[in-house]
FIKOL-291663 format. One line per field, with one value per atom (N, C-alpha, C, CB): atom name; residue number from 1; y, x, z; residue in one letter. Coordinates in steps of 0.001 Angstrom, whole numbers, plus 500000, padded with zeros to 6 digits. Atoms other than C-alpha are relative to their C-alpha. Glycine has a CB too. Layout:
marlo = CA  ...
gufi = NUM  ...
y = Y  ...
x = X  ...
z = Z  ...
mido = A  ...
This chain:
marlo = N  CA  C  CB  N  CA  C  CB  N  CA  C  CB  N  CA  C  CB  N  CA  C  CB  N  CA  C  CB  N  CA  C  CB  N  CA  C  CB  N  CA  C  CB  N  CA  C  CB  N  CA  C  CB  N  CA  C  CB  N  CA  C  CB  N  CA  C  CB  N  CA  C  CB  N  CA  C  CB  N  CA  C  CB  N  CA  C  CB  N  CA  C  CB  N  CA  C  CB  N  CA  C  CB  N  CA  C  CB  N  CA  C  CB  N  CA  C  CB  N  CA  C  CB  N  CA  C  CB  N  CA  C  CB  N  CA  C  CB  N  CA  C  CB  N  CA  C  CB  N  CA  C  CB  N  CA  C  CB  N  CA  C  CB  N  CA  C  CB  N  CA  C  CB  N  CA  C  CB  N  CA  C  CB  N  CA  C  CB  N  CA  C  CB  N  CA  C  CB  N  CA  C  CB  N  CA  C  CB  N  CA  C  CB  N  CA  C  CB  N  CA  C  CB  N  CA  C  CB  N  CA  C  CB  N  CA  C  CB  N  CA  C  CB  N  CA  C  CB  N  CA  C  CB  N  CA  C  CB  N  CA  C  CB  N  CA  C  CB  N  CA  C  CB  N  CA  C  CB  N  CA  C  CB  N  CA  C  CB  N  CA  C  CB  N  CA  C  CB  N  CA  C  CB  N  CA  C  CB  N  CA  C  CB  N  CA  C  CB  N  CA  C  CB  N  CA  C  CB  N  CA  C  CB  N  CA  C  CB  N  CA  C  CB  N  CA  C  CB  N  CA  C  CB  N  CA  C  CB  N  CA  C  CB  N  CA  C  CB  N  CA  C  CB  N  CA  C  CB  N  CA  C  CB  N  CA  C  CB  N  CA  C  CB  N  CA  C  CB  N  CA  C  CB  N  CA  C  CB  N  CA  C  CB  N  CA  C  CB  N  CA  C  CB  N  CA  C  CB  N  CA  C  CB  N  CA  C  CB  N  CA  C  CB  N  CA  C  CB  N  CA  C  CB  N  CA  C  CB  N  CA  C  CB  N  CA  C  CB  N  CA  C  CB  N  CA  C  CB  N  CA  C  CB  N  CA  C  CB  N  CA  C  CB  N  CA  C  CB  N  CA  C  CB  N  CA  C  CB  N  CA  C  CB  N  CA  C  CB  N  CA  C  CB  N  CA  C  CB  N  CA  C  CB  N  CA  C  CB  N  CA  C  CB  N  CA  C  CB  N  CA  C  CB  N  CA  C  CB  N  CA  C  CB  N  CA  C  CB  N  CA  C  CB  N  CA  C  CB  N  CA  C  CB  N  CA  C  CB  N  CA  C  CB  N  CA  C  CB  N  CA  C  CB  N  CA  C  CB  N  CA  C  CB  N  CA  C  CB  N  CA  C  CB  N  CA  C  CB  N  CA  C  CB  N  CA  C  CB  N  CA  C  CB
gufi = 1  1  1  1  2  2  2  2  3  3  3  3  4  4  4  4  5  5  5  5  6  6  6  6  7  7  7  7  8  8  8  8  9  9  9  9  10  10  10  10  11  11  11  11  12  12  12  12  13  13  13  13  14  14  14  14  15  15  15  15  16  16  16  16  17  17  17  17  18  18  18  18  19  19  19  19  20  20  20  20  21  21  21  21  22  22  22  22  23  23  23  23  24  24  24  24  25  25  25  25  26  26  26  26  27  27  27  27  28  28  28  28  29  29  29  29  30  30  30  30  31  31  31  31  32  32  32  32  33  33  33  33  34  34  34  34  35  35  35  35  36  36  36  36  37  37  37  37  38  38  38  38  39  39  39  39  40  40  40  40  41  41  41  41  42  42  42  42  43  43  43  43  44  44  44  44  45  45  45  45  46  46  46  46  47  47  47  47  48  48  48  48  49  49  49  49  50  50  50  50  51  51  51  51  52  52  52  52  53  53  53  53  54  54  54  54  55  55  55  55  56  56  56  56  57  57  57  57  58  58  58  58  59  59  59  59  60  60  60  60  61  61  61  61  62  62  62  62  63  63  63  63  64  64  64  64  65  65  65  65  66  66  66  66  67  67  67  67  68  68  68  68  69  69  69  69  70  70  70  70  71  71  71  71  72  72  72  72  73  73  73  73  74  74  74  74  75  75  75  75  76  76  76  76  77  77  77  77  78  78  78  78  79  79  79  79  80  80  80  80  81  81  81  81  82  82  82  82  83  83  83  83  84  84  84  84  85  85  85  85  86  86  86  86  87  87  87  87  88  88  88  88  89  89  89  89  90  90  90  90  91  91  91  91  92  92  92  92  93  93  93  93  94  94  94  94  95  95  95  95  96  96  96  96  97  97  97  97  98  98  98  98  99  99  99  99  100  100  100  100  101  101  101  101  102  102  102  102  103  103  103  103  104  104  104  104  105  105  105  105  106  106  106  106  107  107  107  107  108  108  108  108  109  109  109  109  110  110  110  110  111  111  111  111  112  112  112  112  113  113  113  113  114  114  114  114  115  115  115  115  116  116  116  116  117  117  117  117  118  118  118  118  119  119  119  119  120  120  120  120  121  121  121  121  122  122  122  122  123  123  123  123  124  124  124  124  125  125  125  125  126  126  126  126  127  127  127  127  128  128  128  128  129  129  129  129
y = 498821  500000  501244  499998  498756  503366  501022  500581  499005  506072  501171  500512  498874  508884  501280  500219  498849  511516  499493  500873  500376  511418  499934  501008  500131  510050  500858  498558  499150  512074  501438  499953  498653  515308  500031  500429  500087  514195  499983  498727  500013  513468  501412  499039  498620  516990  500874  500577  499255  518405  499652  499702  500447  516339  500677  498465  499347  517766  501483  499843  498585  521314  500171  500584  499942  520618  499857  498911  500192  519354  501259  498765  498783  522400  501137  500416  498933  524798  499739  500129  500301  522985  500258  498540  499755  523122  501497  499357  498550  526838  500592  500653  499507  527459  499584  499488  500435  525408  500904  498536  499108  527573  501370  500156  498702  530779  499896  500472  500183  529448  499800  498832  500235  528223  501281  498888  498753  531521  501024  500588  498997  533579  499629  500183  500416  531523  499796  498729  500321  531005  501058  499815  498922  534319  499880  501334  500172  533138  499180  499327  500672  532041  498812  500991  501121  528780  498673  500208  501353  525534  499939  499327  499973  526515  498842  501312  501104  523711  498747  499682  501182  521149  500119  499767  499786  522698  500148  498884  499919  522620  501430  499495  498601  526421  500369  500924  499769  526277  499819  499075  500231  525087  501257  498888  498730  528666  500802  500834  499293  529707  499456  499884  500414  529648  499441  501183  500546  529011  498511  500767  501403  525743  499166  499852  500722  524679  499871  500698  500082  525525  498958  501356  500983  523466  498582  500275  501326  520540  499547  500025  500334  520658  499597  501202  500334  520642  498656  501095  501306  517689  498871  499924  501018  515725  499847  500373  500061  516630  499315  501429  500632  515619  498498  500647  501422  512297  499290  499816  500604  511598  499904  500817  500048  512480  498892  501354  501024  510209  498606  500124  501298  507272  499734  499956  500138  507888  499665  501296  500232  508049  498563  500995  501353  504777  498917  499778  500973  503043  499823  500433  500020  503851  500024  501165  499936  504307  499154  501498  500793  501847  500903  499109  499230  503098  500264  499270  499845  502532  501108  498687  498900  505161  501287  499651  498806  507544  500668  499627  499404  508012  500831  498912  499152  509158  501279  499215  498813  511534  501018  499603  499083  512997  500791  499229  499309  514060  501360  499149  498633  517201  501013  500231  499102  518672  500472  499296  499599  518777  501154  498813  498823  521410  501125  499665  498977  523227  500638  499407  499424  523673  501046  498886  498926  525499  501207  499465  498879  527583  500840  499492  499238  528534  500742  499068  499289  529403  501197  499045  498888  531599  501107  499511  499017  533300  500627  499346  499499  533612  500381  498964  499746  533611  500788  498693  499230  535492  499320  501412  500748  532735  499933  498578  500068  532570  498553  500562  501327  529627  500111  499496  499943  529025  499378  499275  500572  528100  498480  500510  501454  524581  499434  499617  500448  524253  500070  500866  499903  525520  498834  501344  501151  522832  498716  499850  501163  520226  499959  500001  499912  521436  499600  501432  500372  521123  498495  500746  501455  517550  499261  499560  500618  516677  500105  500682  499821  518113  499026  501449  500967  516004  498593  500070  501316  512944  499775  499848  500121  513628  499782  501256  500184  513898  498577  501013  501380  510550  499017  499668  500883  508929  500151  500303  499741  510533  499293  501480  500659  508943  498592  499944  501323  505348  500053  499103  499861  506584  500145  501207  499831  507620  498644  500963  501334  504054  499149  499298  500733  502598  500480  500154  499413  504981  499412  501535  500569  503572  498606  499934  501355  500084  499995  499203  499968  501209  500170  501101
x = 500836  500000  500881  499049  499228  501381  499523  499864  500410  501461  499266  501214  500787  498964  500832  498789  499102  501533  501430  499744  498596  505258  500523  500830  499560  506650  501218  500312  498827  509863  499573  500961  500528  507883  499327  498994  500636  505849  501075  499099  498890  509146  500558  501120  499531  510350  499026  500224  501038  507056  500034  498603  499926  507357  501163  500150  498825  510823  499712  501228  500353  509512  499017  499402  500945  506640  500709  498942  499245  509053  500806  500945  499217  511286  499117  500703  500919  508343  499457  498837  500554  506928  501029  499519  498955  510246  500198  501328  499853  510566  498814  500125  501195  506991  499990  498738  499912  507541  500942  500479  499049  510534  499367  501284  500661  508534  498964  499332  501031  505652  500572  499133  499372  507905  500638  501053  499362  509772  498981  500827  500998  506601  499277  498987  500715  505170  500914  499247  499099  508280  500009  501396  499993  507791  498857  499920  501126  504572  500420  498820  499602  504927  499086  499971  500824  503679  500486  498602  499753  503669  500876  498697  499234  506088  500991  500742  499039  508474  499401  500501  500640  505912  499831  498652  500251  505514  498535  500570  501444  501735  499580  499236  500352  501651  500186  500858  499791  502877  498735  501065  501251  499427  499141  499214  500727  498248  500441  500212  499462  500225  499405  501532  500476  498707  501138  499342  498839  502224  500165  501287  499877  502318  498921  499899  501091  498914  500226  498677  499658  500005  501068  500472  498928  503147  499473  501103  500606  501086  499287  499006  500678  498969  501015  499154  498970  502132  500652  501064  499427  503539  499071  500235  500969  500345  500044  498563  499926  500516  501299  499911  498730  504199  499958  501179  500158  503331  499234  499278  500785  500692  500819  498719  499114  503180  501038  500698  498975  505780  499436  500554  500648  503352  499867  498599  500120  502684  501356  499433  498654  506417  500434  501016  499560  507046  499245  499839  500728  504390  500653  498551  499481  506343  501524  499449  498538  510020  500527  500521  499435  512131  500507  501144  499568  512872  501502  499629  498544  516591  500420  500650  499741  516371  499346  499476  500766  513699  500581  498541  499528  515127  501270  500249  498815  518614  499687  501082  500332  517077  499216  499197  500769  514771  500893  498958  499086  517820  500452  501196  499734  518017  499432  499390  500504  516048  501139  498918  498862  519399  500772  500930  499467  520398  498965  500397  501037  517088  499587  498798  500411  516225  501011  499845  499071  519473  499933  501423  500100  519142  498752  499988  501221  515553  500115  498776  499812  516541  500926  500574  499096  519309  499263  501201  500700  517076  498817  499518  501264  513778  500080  498931  499927  514829  501240  499974  498777  518117  500913  499654  499125  519964  501408  499444  498600  523745  500373  500922  499478  525366  501518  499434  498538  528991  500667  500466  499219  531714  499975  501457  500033  531750  498669  500225  501327  528000  499905  498881  499996  528448  500775  500613  499221  531110  499180  501318  500871  528681  498911  499372  501024  526002  500597  499408  499331  528486  500234  501339  499786  529304  498691  500587  501316  525583  499652  498891  500288  525222  500816  500295  499159  528147  499442  501481  500592  526600  498732  499695  501228  523274  500323  499125  499605  525020  500498  501083  499500  526757  498833  500983  501162  523443  499115  499187  500911  521565  500415  499913  499567  523685  499433  501510  500606  522640  498471  500454  501450  519079  499490  499568  500411  518881  499956  500964  500004  519766  498848  501330  501113  517220  498682  499993  501220  514569  499710  500131  500190  515118  499373  501341  500523  514261  498577  500899  501341  511082  498908  499908
z = 500000  500000  500000  501212  500138  498950  501033  498557  498997  501667  499371  500764  500488  501280  499926  500896  499952  502278  499971  501267  500031  501656  501438  499143  498607  504950  500329  500300  499762  504529  500276  498792  499742  504375  501371  498887  498680  507405  501090  500099  499040  509218  500187  499527  499902  508414  500770  498616  499282  509652  501481  499411  498604  512845  500716  500074  499418  513482  500257  499067  499806  513004  501151  498713  498883  515400  501344  499853  498752  518066  500321  499891  499790  517588  500506  498700  499586  517868  501401  499000  498671  520900  501092  500068  498998  522767  500232  499560  499877  522060  500758  498606  499309  523191  501468  499306  498601  526355  500796  500080  499331  527212  500258  499153  499820  526661  501114  498677  498980  528760  501384  499650  498703  531546  500537  499891  499567  531639  500473  498871  499612  531883  501290  498884  498787  534755  501198  499734  498893  536874  501095  499479  499018  538660  501008  499296  499091  540313  501212  499281  498754  543924  500289  501183  499574  545402  499483  499567  500476  543479  498750  499724  501248  540715  499887  499883  500048  541669  499371  501399  500589  540417  498498  500638  501413  536982  499673  499213  500223  537387  499670  501234  500229  537422  498518  500898  501432  533816  499179  499481  500721  532802  499916  500668  500097  533317  498773  501273  501165  530217  498699  499966  501325  526741  499150  499278  500715  525426  500301  500385  499606  527380  499313  501538  500652  526031  498500  500263  501428  522496  499749  499481  500133  522998  500173  501018  499799  524312  498729  501191  501267  521137  498927  499504  500986  519010  500304  499955  499619  520971  499549  501544  500430  520285  498481  500463  501469  516582  499551  499391  500382  516437  500273  500761  499692  518102  498891  501344  501086  515444  498712  499748  501165  512703  500149  499799  499751  514306  499783  501428  500220  514324  498495  500689  501455  510617  499380  499377  500537  509877  500272  500616  499649  511722  499242  501481  500829  509631  498643  499817  501376  506459  499895  499251  500039  507388  501163  500090  498907  509414  501130  499479  498841  512937  499963  501286  500058  512374  499037  499584  500931  509623  500508  498582  499601  510957  501242  500257  498746  514440  499826  501019  500196  513410  499219  499274  500787  510863  500826  498761  499160  513509  500954  500793  499093  515498  499495  500245  500461  513412  501000  498587  498952  516345  500897  500845  499179  518172  499365  500226  500674  515629  500033  498540  500130  515229  501323  499351  498709  518931  500481  501064  499613  519802  499062  500031  500929  516640  500269  498561  499720  517467  501328  500021  498719  521047  499816  501080  500300  519661  499254  499171  500834  517090  500732  498709  499439  518969  501481  499823  498560  522630  500391  500757  499773  522256  501020  500472  499107  524122  499410  500246  500405  523995  499668  501116  500358  522220  499977  498600  499878  523169  498772  501284  501105  520716  500067  500035  499835  522143  499502  501482  500445  521511  498473  500650  501461  517914  499388  499548  500489  517437  500097  500804  499841  518792  498939  501381  501047  516392  498658  499923  501256  513517  499928  499862  499974  514591  499728  501363  500250  514646  498514  500867  501430  511122  499166  499560  500724  509906  500190  500491  499736  511583  499191  501483  500797  509894  498523  500166  501393  506533  499758  499614  500120  507131  500000  501157  499914  508085  498754  501280  501120  505172  498722  499743  501234  502451  499857  499949  500143  503176  499969  501134  500003  503746  498570  500852  501399  500103  499294  499257  500602  499088  500530  500265  499415  501514  499414  501523  500572  500157  498620  499904  501332  496671  500085  499253  499839  497992  500539  500921  499387  499816  498997  501003
mido = M  M  M  M  R  R  R  R  P  P  P  P  R  R  R  R  F  F  F  F  N  N  N  N  P  P  P  P  W  W  W  W  I  I  I  I  V  V  V  V  L  L  L  L  G  G  G  G  F  F  F  F  E  E  E  E  V  V  V  V  L  L  L  L  L  L  L  L  V  V  V  V  T  T  T  T  A  A  A  A  S  S  S  S  E  E  E  E  T  T  T  T  M  M  M  M  L  L  L  L  K  K  K  K  I  I  I  I  G  G  G  G  A  A  A  A  S  S  S  S  E  E  E  E  T  T  T  T  R  R  R  R  K  K  K  K  L  L  L  L  A  A  A  A  G  G  G  G  W  W  W  W  E  E  E  E  W  W  W  W  T  T  T  T  G  G  G  G  V  V  V  V  I  I  I  I  G  G  G  G  L  L  L  L  S  S  S  S  S  S  S  S  L  L  L  L  W  W  W  W  I  I  I  I  W  W  W  W  G  G  G  G  A  A  A  A  I  I  I  I  C  C  C  C  L  L  L  L  V  V  V  V  I  I  I  I  M  M  M  M  S  S  S  S  F  F  F  F  L  L  L  L  C  C  C  C  W  W  W  W  I  I  I  I  Y  Y  Y  Y  V  V  V  V  L  L  L  L  R  R  R  R  H  H  H  H  I  I  I  I  P  P  P  P  L  L  L  L  S  S  S  S  V  V  V  V  A  A  A  A  F  F  F  F  P  P  P  P  M  M  M  M  S  S  S  S  N  N  N  N  V  V  V  V  V  V  V  V  H  H  H  H  V  V  V  V  L  L  L  L  V  V  V  V  P  P  P  P  L  L  L  L  S  S  S  S  S  S  S  S  W  W  W  W  I  I  I  I  F  F  F  F  L  L  L  L  D  D  D  D  E  E  E  E  Y  Y  Y  Y  I  I  I  I  S  S  S  S  T  T  T  T  R  R  R  R  R  R  R  R  W  W  W  W  C  C  C  C  G  G  G  G  I  I  I  I  A  A  A  A  I  I  I  I  V  V  V  V  I  I  I  I  V  V  V  V  G  G  G  G  L  L  L  L  A  A  A  A  V  V  V  V  V  V  V  V  A  A  A  A  Q  Q  Q  Q  P  P  P  P  V  V  V  V  A  A  A  A  K  K  K  K  I  I  I  I  E  E  E  E  E  E  E  E  K  K  K  K  L  L  L  L
């Protein structure tokens, strides 16, 4: 049975959803941390619309991930999904004005090289699917 949607595009969408949800969780957590009382539990975060938006994105990313796993082997999909380890720091740098050290930039570069190494055999596997 041929997939209705291209699973590689759905995987890319899933990665973007995870990146956006992590950024929104940080914004929501930062805006609620100033409230006194039960903040140590994280429950107070549920008062933030950013947190609720992030929860919706997490659910959507989960549904996308299930779809991806129906059509792409886990041994291929999981390494490719690790591009979030590049996108989350970049989004925190761009949108949250967070500092990224030289060491972290080097780590991001290593992840990119690793993704490139993993992506080459993926293209061959894709031809067989």
